[in-house]
C-alpha positions in Angstrom: 0.3 0.3 -0.1 2.7 2.4 1.0 5.2 4.0 3.4 4.7 6.8 6.0 7.6 9.1 7.8 6.6 9.3 11.5 8.8 12.3 13.2 9.1 11.6 16.6 8.9 14.2 19.2 9.5 15.3 22.3 7.1 13.7 25.0 5.6 11.6 21.6 5.2 7.3 23.6 7.4 5.1 22.2 7.6 4.1 19.1 7.5 1.1 19.1 3.7 1.3 19.7 3.6 2.8 16.0 2.7 -0.6 14.8 -1.0 -0.1 17.6 -1.2 3.3 16.0 -1.0 2.0 12.5 -3.6 -1.2 13.0 -5.9 1.1 14.4 -5.9 3.0 11.2 -5.6 0.3 9.5 -8.6 -1.7 11.0 -11.2 1.5 10.5 -10.3 2.6 6.8 -11.1 -1.7 6.2 -14.2 -1.0 8.6 -15.2 2.2 6.5 -14.4 0.9 2.6 -16.3 -2.8 3.5 -18.2 -2.9 6.5 -18.8 -6.3 5.5 -15.7 -7.4 5.9 -14.4 -8.8 9.4 -11.4 -8.1 10.7 -9.4 -8.9 13.2 -6.3 -7.0 13.9 -3.9 -9.6 15.2 -0.3 -8.4 18.0 1.7 -6.5 16.6 1.7 -6.3 12.7 -1.1 -8.5 11.2 -4.6 -7.6 10.0 -6.5 -11.2 9.5 -9.4 -11.8 7.1 -10.9 -15.4 8.0 -8.4 -16.0 10.1 -6.2 -15.1 6.8 -3.0 -12.9 6.3 -4.6 -10.1 4.8 -2.5 -7.2 5.5 1.0 -6.4 7.2 2.9 -3.5 9.2 6.9 -2.8 8.9 8.7 -0.3 11.5 11.7 0.9 10.8 13.8 3.6 12.5 16.0 6.2 11.6 16.9 8.7 14.4 14.1 10.4 15.2 11.7 8.9 12.4 10.0 6.2 11.8 9.0 4.8 8.9 5.9 2.5 8.7 5.5 0.5 6.2 1.6 -1.2 5.3 1.3 -3.3 3.2 -3.1 -4.7 1.7 -3.7 -7.7 -0.5 -6.8 -5.5 -2.2 -6.5 -7.9 -5.1 -3.2 -10.4 -4.6 -1.7 -11.7 -2.1 1.8 -13.8 -2.2 1.8 -17.3 -1.2 3.6 -17.6 2.4 4.7 -21.1 3.5 3.5 -20.3 7.2 0.4 -19.2 7.4 -2.6 -18.8 5.1 -3.3 -15.5 2.9 -6.2 -13.6 2.2 -7.3 -10.8 -0.1 -10.3 -8.4 0.4 -11.6 -8.5 -2.9 -12.4 -12.3 -2.3 -14.6 -11.3 0.3 -16.4 -9.2 -1.7 -14.8 -6.3 -1.4 -13.0 -4.3 -5.2 -11.3 -1.0 -4.0 -9.7 0.9 -5.5 -6.1 1.7 -4.5 -5.9 5.3 -4.6 -9.1 5.9 -2.6 -7.9 2.8 -0.2 -4.6 4.6 0.3 -6.0 8.1 1.1 -8.8 6.7 3.3 -6.0 4.7 5.2 -3.8 8.1 5.5 -7.0 9.7 7.1 -6.9 7.7 9.5 -3.2 7.5 10.3 -3.4 10.9 10.9 -6.5 10.4 13.1 -4.5 7.2 15.2 -1.7 9.9 15.1 -3.2 12.2 17.0 -4.8 10.2 19.3 -1.1 8.4 20.3 0.7 12.0 20.6 -2.8 13.7 22.7 -4.2 10.9 24.8 -1.2 8.5 24.6 -0.6 4.5 24.1 -3.6 3.2 26.7 -6.1 5.0 24.7 -5.1 3.0 21.3 -5.3 -0.1 23.3 -8.8 1.1 24.2 -9.6 1.0 20.7 -7.3 -1.4 19.1 -8.6 -3.8 21.8 -12.4 -4.9 20.1 -10.8 -4.6 16.0 -8.6 -7.8 17.2 -9.0 -11.2 17.8 -11.7 -12.4 21.3 -9.6 -12.3 24.2 -9.5 -16.3 25.0 -8.2 -16.6 21.7 -5.2 -19.7 21.8 -1.9 -18.1 20.8 2.4 -19.4 20.3 4.8 -16.6 20.6 6.8 -18.1 18.5 10.0 -17.6 18.8 10.0 -18.9 22.5 7.7 -21.9 21.7 4.7 -20.5 24.5 1.6 -21.8 24.5 -1.2 -19.2 25.5 -4.2 -17.4 25.3 -4.9 -13.7 24.4 -5.5 -11.7 27.3 -5.5 -8.3 26.3 -2.8 -6.0 26.1 -1.2 -4.2 29.1 -1.6 -0.3 29.3 1.6 0.0 27.2 0.5 -1.6 24.3 2.6 -4.9 25.2 0.9 -8.5 24.9 -0.9 -10.3 27.6 0.0 -13.9 27.2 -2.2 -15.7 29.7 -0.4 -19.6 30.2 -0.4 -22.8 31.4 -1.3 -22.5 35.0 -2.8 -19.1 35.1 -0.8 -17.0 35.0 0.0 -14.0 32.1 3.5 -12.9 30.8 4.0 -9.8 29.2 5.5 -10.2 25.7 7.2 -6.8 24.0 8.0 -8.1 21.1 7.6 -11.3 19.1 6.2 -13.4 16.5 2.3 -14.2 17.5 0.6 -17.0 15.8 -3.4 -17.7 16.0 -3.6 -21.6 17.1 -6.5 -23.7 16.6 -9.1 -24.7 19.6 -7.7 -28.0 20.9 -11.2 -29.1 20.2 -10.6 -28.5 16.3 -7.1 -29.9 16.1 -9.2 -33.5 17.0 
């Protein structure tokens, strides 16, 4: 879809939380332009449609600048070896690329304003209802830790409820949605 550069200023929240900002903007754009599609955010940087990856967010920081790249599968999707992919067009949403990009830009400005003026906690409150439900089985790939989605901490960290009922905070990593045990049989 494209990239945008955010110039960090004194008093901004942690730059890593910009992934949540971009996710909110992306989910709101899809909801506005294709309200019939049930899109869900997956922490920290994916948008899923029907459990398949439909969009991703990448960030790179250089000094006081963060480049946020957002890729959206409007019409075509790459085949990935480790996860299914989806397009908005396959869900019945034929969207003009430039119109989508313009709407995403406006949503991004709005989400950035909220991030700067109201803080990360406000973004987290907006992000949560746009995500998969609490209790969704997850795996943190790098550590091989399984648990269930228990929301986000106020700083944007993933709350993962693990066996025994403990909740651990995950600040970075690749998270996979897992099928519930009864579906795996």
